[in-house]
FIRO-601501 format. One record per atom (N, C-alpha, C): z, y, x. Coordinates in steps of 0.2 Angstrom, whole numbers, plus 5000, padded with zeros to 4 digits. Atoms other than C-alpha are relative to their C-alpha. Layout:
# residues N
ZYX;...
//
This chain:
# residues 68
500049945004;500050005000;500050065004;500049944997;499650175006;500550054997;499649945002;500850325006;499750065003;500249944997;500450505008;500650045001;499449964998;501750615017;499850065002;500249944998;501550795017;500450035006;499649974994;502050885034;499750065002;500249944997;501851045043;500149995008;499949994993;501651085061;500450065002;499649944998;502951195069;499850045005;500249954994;502851335082;499949965006;500050034993;503051205096;499449944999;500550055000;501651095089;500249934997;499750075002;502750955082;499949994993;500150015007;502350875066;500749994996;499450015004;503750895053;499949984993;500150015007;503750805037;500550044995;499749965005;504250905022;500649964997;499550045002;505350765016;500249945005;499850054995;506350635026;499749934998;500250075001;505650455027;500149965006;499950044994;505850305038;499449944999;500550055000;504550175043;500249945005;499850054996;504750005050;499750005007;500450014994;504349975069;499449975000;500750025000;502549945072;499650024994;500449975005;501950035057;499450045003;500649964998;500250105058;499950064996;500049945003;499950285054;499450045001;500649964999;498450395051;500250074998;499849935001;498550585052;499350044998;500549965002;497350695042;500250075001;499949934999;497250875047;499650044995;500349965005;496850995033;499850075003;500149934997;495951155037;500450054996;499649945002;496851315034;499650054996;500449955003;495351395026;500050014992;500050005008;495851365008;499649954997;500550055003;494551225005;500449934998;499750065002;495851085003;500149994993;499950015007;496251114985;499449964996;500650035003;494451064981;500049925001;500050074998;494650904991;500549964996;499450035004;496350864983;499949984993;500250015007;495650884966;499449954998;500650045001;494150774968;500149944996;499950065003;494950614963;500250014993;499849985007;495750694947;499350014996;500649985003;494050764943;499549944999;500450065001;493150594946;500149964994;499850045006;494150514932;499650034994;500349975006;493350634920;499250005001;500750004999;491650644928;499749934999;500250075001;491450454927;500149974994;499950025007;491750434909;499349984997;500650025003;490350344899;499750064996;500349955003;490150504889;499750055004;500349954995;489750614904;499449975003;500650034998;488550484910;499450014995;500549995005;487650494894;499750074999;500249935000;487650684894;499550025005;500449984994;486850694911;499449955001;500450064998;485750534910;499250035000;500749975000;484150644907;499850035007;500249974994;484250714925;499949945005;500250054995;483550614940;500749995005;499550014995;484850534952;499850025007;500249984993;484850604969;500349945005;
//
C-alpha cells in the first residue's frame, strides 16, 4: 500500500514531514518534488477530475470528436 506524506524543506535543506510517522527498517521511499510555481493544484486535482471525466455520460457527450 502506498502512503503520501506531506513535507517541507527547511532553511538547511532538510526534509521535514508535516506530521510525525515511523517506517520499518528497510522501507523504500520515493520523493516527489513539487514545483513552487503554483502548478501543483492542477496535478493534485487530476485524479478527482478523472472520476468525473470517465463517466459513461461524458464519453457519450464527447463521442462525436476524434480521439487523439
